[in-house]
C-alpha positions as CSV (number, residue, x, y, z in Angstrom):
1,M,3.2,21.7,4.7
2,T,3.3,17.9,4.5
3,E,5.2,15.8,7.0
4,D,8.0,13.4,5.8
5,K,6.3,10.0,5.9
6,R,9.4,7.9,6.3
7,T,13.0,8.2,7.3
8,R,14.8,9.1,4.1
9,G,17.2,6.6,2.7
10,P,17.0,3.7,0.3
11,V,13.7,1.8,0.3
12,T,14.5,-1.8,1.1
13,V,12.9,-4.2,-1.4
14,F,12.3,-7.9,-1.5
15,L,11.5,-9.6,-4.9
16,V,9.1,-12.4,-5.2
17,D,8.7,-14.1,-8.6
18,D,9.0,-17.7,-9.7
19,H,11.2,-16.8,-12.7
20,A,14.8,-16.5,-11.6
21,L,15.7,-14.6,-14.8
22,F,13.1,-12.0,-14.1
23,R,14.3,-11.6,-10.5
24,A,17.9,-11.1,-11.7
25,G,16.9,-8.6,-14.3
26,A,14.7,-6.7,-11.9
27,R,17.4,-6.5,-9.3
28,T,19.9,-5.2,-11.8
29,E,17.6,-2.7,-13.2
30,L,16.4,-1.3,-9.8
31,E,19.9,-1.0,-8.4
32,S,21.6,0.3,-11.5
33,I,19.4,3.3,-12.2
34,T,19.0,4.8,-8.7
35,D,20.1,4.8,-5.1
36,E,16.5,5.2,-3.9
37,V,16.0,1.5,-3.6
38,R,18.1,-1.4,-2.3
39,V,17.1,-5.0,-3.0
40,V,17.7,-7.0,0.2
41,G,16.5,-10.4,-0.9
42,E,14.5,-12.5,-3.3
43,A,12.4,-15.6,-3.5
44,G,10.9,-17.9,-6.1
45,S,8.1,-19.6,-4.1
46,V,5.6,-18.8,-1.3
47,A,7.6,-20.7,1.3
48,E,10.8,-19.0,0.4
49,A,9.1,-15.6,0.3
50,V,7.6,-16.0,3.8
51,A,10.9,-17.0,5.3
52,G,12.9,-14.4,3.4
53,I,10.6,-11.5,4.3
54,A,10.7,-12.5,7.9
55,R,14.5,-12.6,7.8
56,T,15.2,-9.4,5.9
57,R,12.2,-7.3,7.0
58,P,12.0,-5.1,3.9
59,Q,9.9,-2.0,3.6
60,V,8.4,-3.1,0.2
61,V,7.8,-6.5,-1.3
62,L,7.5,-6.7,-5.1
63,L,5.1,-9.6,-5.5
64,D,4.2,-11.8,-8.4
65,V,0.5,-12.8,-8.5
66,H,0.8,-16.3,-9.9
67,M,3.2,-18.8,-8.5
68,P,3.0,-22.6,-8.5
69,D,2.5,-23.0,-4.7
70,G,-0.1,-20.4,-4.0
71,G,0.7,-17.0,-5.5
72,G,0.8,-13.5,-4.2
73,A,-2.4,-13.7,-2.2
74,E,-1.0,-16.6,-0.2
75,V,2.2,-14.7,0.6
76,L,0.0,-11.8,1.8
77,R,-2.1,-14.0,3.9
78,R,0.9,-15.5,5.7
79,V,3.1,-12.5,6.1
80,R,0.7,-9.6,6.9
81,P,-0.5,-10.8,10.4
82,E,3.1,-11.1,11.5
83,Q,4.6,-8.1,9.7
84,P,1.8,-5.6,9.2
85,D,4.2,-2.7,8.4
86,V,5.6,-4.5,5.3
87,V,4.0,-2.9,2.1
88,F,3.2,-5.1,-0.9
89,L,3.2,-4.0,-4.5
90,A,2.0,-6.6,-7.0
91,L,4.0,-6.8,-10.2
92,S,2.6,-9.2,-12.7
93,V,2.2,-9.9,-16.4
94,S,-1.6,-10.3,-15.7
95,D,-3.9,-7.3,-16.1
96,A,-7.1,-9.4,-15.5
97,A,-9.6,-7.8,-13.2
98,E,-10.0,-10.8,-11.0
99,D,-6.2,-10.9,-10.3
100,V,-6.0,-7.2,-9.5
101,I,-9.0,-7.4,-7.2
102,A,-7.9,-10.6,-5.4
103,V,-4.5,-9.3,-4.5
104,I,-5.8,-5.9,-3.4
105,R,-8.4,-7.5,-1.2
106,A,-5.6,-9.6,0.3
107,G,-3.8,-6.4,1.3
108,A,-1.5,-5.2,-1.5
109,R,-1.0,-1.4,-1.6
110,G,-0.9,-1.4,-5.4
111,Y,-0.7,-3.3,-8.7
112,V,1.5,-2.6,-11.7
113,T,2.1,-4.7,-14.8
114,K,5.5,-5.9,-16.0
115,T,5.3,-3.5,-19.0
116,I,6.2,-0.8,-16.5
117,S,9.6,1.0,-17.2
118,S,12.4,0.6,-14.7
119,R,12.2,4.3,-13.6
120,E,8.4,4.1,-13.3
121,L,8.8,1.0,-11.1
122,V,11.3,2.8,-8.8
123,R,8.8,5.6,-8.5
124,A,6.0,3.2,-7.7
125,V,8.1,1.5,-5.0
126,V,9.0,4.8,-3.4
127,R,5.4,5.9,-3.5
128,V,4.0,2.8,-1.8
129,A,6.7,3.0,0.8
130,D,5.5,6.6,1.5
131,G,1.9,5.4,1.9
132,D,0.4,6.0,-1.5
133,A,-1.6,3.5,-3.5
134,V,-0.2,2.9,-7.0
135,F,-1.8,1.2,-10.1
136,S,-1.0,0.9,-13.7
137,P,-3.5,3.4,-15.4
138,R,-6.1,0.9,-16.7
139,L,-6.1,-1.2,-13.6
140,A,-7.3,1.5,-11.2
141,G,-10.8,1.3,-12.7
142,F,-11.1,-2.4,-11.7
143,V,-10.4,-1.5,-8.1
144,L,-12.8,1.5,-8.1
145,D,-15.5,-0.7,-9.5
146,A,-14.9,-3.5,-7.0
147,F,-14.9,-1.2,-4.0
148,A,-17.5,1.3,-5.0
149,D,-20.5,1.7,-2.9
150,R,-23.1,1.2,-5.6
151,P,-25.7,-1.4,-6.6
152,G,-24.1,-4.6,-7.9
153,A,-20.8,-4.0,-6.1
154,E,-19.8,-6.4,-3.3
155,P,-20.2,-4.5,0.0
156,I,-17.1,-3.9,2.0
157,S,-17.4,-3.7,5.8
158,D,-14.7,-2.6,8.1
159,P,-15.7,-2.6,11.8
160,D,-12.9,-0.2,12.7
161,L,-13.8,2.2,10.0
162,D,-17.5,2.0,10.8
163,L,-16.7,3.5,14.2
164,L,-15.9,6.8,12.5
165,T,-18.5,9.5,11.7
166,P,-18.6,10.8,8.1
167,R,-16.9,14.0,9.2
168,E,-14.2,12.2,11.0
169,R,-13.5,10.2,7.8
170,D,-13.3,13.5,5.9
171,V,-10.8,14.9,8.3
172,L,-8.8,11.6,8.3
173,R,-8.7,11.5,4.5
174,L,-7.2,15.0,4.3
175,L,-4.8,14.4,7.2
176,A,-3.5,11.2,5.4
177,R,-2.9,13.3,2.3
178,G,-0.6,15.6,4.2
179,Y,-2.9,18.5,4.9
180,A,-2.1,20.7,7.9
181,Y,-4.9,21.3,10.4
182,K,-5.4,24.9,9.1
183,E,-5.7,23.5,5.5
184,I,-8.2,20.9,6.6
185,A,-10.3,23.5,8.4
186,S,-10.3,25.6,5.2
187,E,-11.2,22.7,3.0
188,L,-14.1,21.5,5.2
189,F,-15.3,25.0,6.3
190,I,-14.8,24.2,10.0
191,S,-12.5,25.7,12.7
192,V,-9.0,24.5,13.5
193,K,-10.3,23.6,17.0
194,T,-13.0,21.4,15.5
195,V,-10.3,19.7,13.3
196,E,-8.3,19.0,16.5
197,T,-11.4,17.6,18.2
198,H,-12.1,15.2,15.3
199,V,-8.5,14.1,15.2
200,S,-8.5,13.4,18.9
201,S,-11.7,11.4,18.5
202,V,-10.2,9.4,15.6
203,L,-7.0,8.6,17.6
204,R,-9.1,7.5,20.5
205,K,-11.4,5.2,18.4
206,T,-8.5,3.7,16.4
207,Q,-6.3,3.4,19.5
208,L,-3.4,5.0,17.5
209,S,-1.0,7.5,18.9
210,N,0.1,9.9,16.2
211,R,-0.5,11.4,12.7
212,Y,1.9,8.9,11.0
213,E,0.1,5.9,12.3
214,L,-3.3,7.5,11.3
215,S,-2.0,8.0,7.8
216,R,-0.9,4.4,7.5
217,W,-4.2,3.2,8.9
218,A,-6.2,5.4,6.4
219,S,-4.0,4.2,3.5
220,D,-4.5,0.6,4.4
221,R,-8.2,1.1,4.2
222,R,-7.9,3.0,1.0
223,L,-9.3,6.3,2.3
224,V,-6.5,8.3,0.7
């Protein structure tokens, strides 16, 4: 049985795009087809976005990649240290690999193009709010290639992640996917007691306090 990853209710969304007409259309589309999301603000520049996100504290920011004063990566750089719980989903006309990789490296949870349908966008927003990573189909390959541990790929080092043993990472990955302890034990051919021991060790090493925080931590590091 999986645990509910967030308190149910509309996902609060902040729109960042330098085209006012697009923001207006996106707001109308999102709010007219579902009660699963609620737009709480919008901005057309990096400075407006930073101030607006701080004021409204949304759960999800829909973020354009290219803007005149710095773009999506700059918004991420300035907001994430102060508001680490805000989730960013890039929404752009660009499907260039360098744009996708840059914004994901900056901390976005996913990347979809503006060809996405309104209903698909709502699903993407709800999914990233629940801790999933979401990509338009052909874009996922760019991310996998960029972060793959293989010759030619740029090595990614995370000191916190490096503290975990391979088995602890396996347990954490399944835990973040919603597996119960018994299901993890069955999947990894270990005892429930061993699963509990690994989870306790991961909590201690990451200095987190519960399963929800572990799931968010694992998702931020793309273990899920």
